[in-house]
N, C-alpha and C positions, 0 to 999 in steps of 0.2 A: 660458547659464550652466552651468557644470559641476556635477557631483555634489558636489564639495567645498563649493561655496557653499550648496547645499541642506542640507548637513550642518552648516552653521554655522561653517566654518573662516573664511570672510570673506563679507560680504554687501554689496550695493550699496543705498544709500539715496538718495532724493531729499530734499534739504534745503530748508527754507523758513524765512522769518522771520515771527515773530509777536510783537509787543510787544518788539522788541529781542533776543529769544532765538532761537537756532537750533534747529529741530526737524527730525527726519528720519522718513521712512516707508519701508518696504521698497519698492524700485522695482517689484517684482512686483505690488504692490497698485495701482499707478498706471496708469490707462488713458491719460489725456492731461491737458494743461494748456491752459486756454483763458482768454482775456482776460475780465475781469469784464463782464457784460452785464446789462441790465435783466431782472428776474425777474417771473414771475406770482405775485402774493401770494395765499396760501391762508389763509383765516380759521381760527381755532380750532386752531392748531398751536403747539407750544412756541415761545417768542420767538426762540430761536437758529435756527429754521428760517426762512430769509429768503424762501423761495418755491420755485418750480420753474422749470426751463428745459427747452426742447425741444431735445434733442440728437439730431439726425437721426431724429426720430420717437419718441424715448424720453423719457418724462417723468422728469426727474432732480431729486429734492429737493436743495436747497442749504442747507448749514449754515454759519453764521458761526462759525469756530473761536474767534475772540476772545470772542464772547459765550458760547459753550459752556464756555470756560475761565474765565468771569467776569472777563475783562480789560476795561480801559477801551475804549470804542468808538473807532473811528478812521474818519475819512471815507475812503471808497474813492477811490483815485487811479489814475494810469496804471500803477503797479506791482502793484495788486491783481489777483489772479488766482483762478480757480476750478480746483482740482485735482479731476479726475474719478477716483474710486477705486471699487474693489470692496470693499465692507464687508459682511461676513457674507453673502456671496452676492447682495448688492444693489448697484446703481450709485448713488453718492451724490456730490454736489459739496461741496467744502470751500472756503470763502473764506479766503484767507490774504493777509498783507501783501505778500509777494513770494516768488518761488522763487529759490533760490540756485544749487545745484549738484547733481551726482550724485557721490557719494563712495563709496569702499569702506572699510568698517571691519572690521578683523580681530576675530575672536571674543574674543581676549584683551584687546582694547581696549574691551570693553563691561562697564560696572560695573552692579551690581544697582540697581534703582530705589530712590529714597529712601523712608524710612518716616517717616510723620508720625502725629499723633494720629488716632484713628478718625474724626474729623470731616472730615478732608481725604482725598479719594479720589485715589489715584494709580494705580488699576488699569489705566488706559489708557496708562501709561508702561511700555514694554517694558524699558527700561534707559537708562543714560547712556553714550553713546558718547564716546570721547576721540579727538579729531583735532586735530593741531597745537596741543596743550596747551589745547584748549577743549572744554567739554562740549557735546554735541549731545543733546537730549532725544529719544529714540527712542520713537515712539508705536506702540502696538498698536491699529491702526485698527479692528479687530473689537470692541474694548472701549470705543470712544469714546462709544457710546450704550448706555444700559441697555435691557433688553428692552422696558420700557414705552415708552421714548423711540423705540425702533426701530419698535414697533407704531404709534406716533403718526405717524412719518415714512412708514411703509407705507401709512397711510390717506390720504396726499396723492395 
């Protein structure tokens, strides 16, 4: 990727589905995508932490993004995948409904994140990308978890 992309002229995002909406994360945050697999359950962690998996000798905590976003639960199926990401310098897995595509979004096609009442947190939304007249919710993966939640995940 050239220096232009790093400066925000355009950026590549991996898009995925969650509850009928399209989300995107910067491709540079993604390490790999793996099929959903059984996890080792860890007691006394937040409910959205579904367990850990052994990824080539590394213990990777796995978070169900639907539950993290307080969405209705969905039975995992053949399209359910785990996206392995680097989040705040840590390796983390995110369970999502399905992965869609890698897209390029120009800087001028990114709108500011929406603002709601103070009770609704949108700090993990980087912005709203517009592609083919549709919104793509662009996530700031480093802000998906609060410091306390990250500490709980670190304890896994």
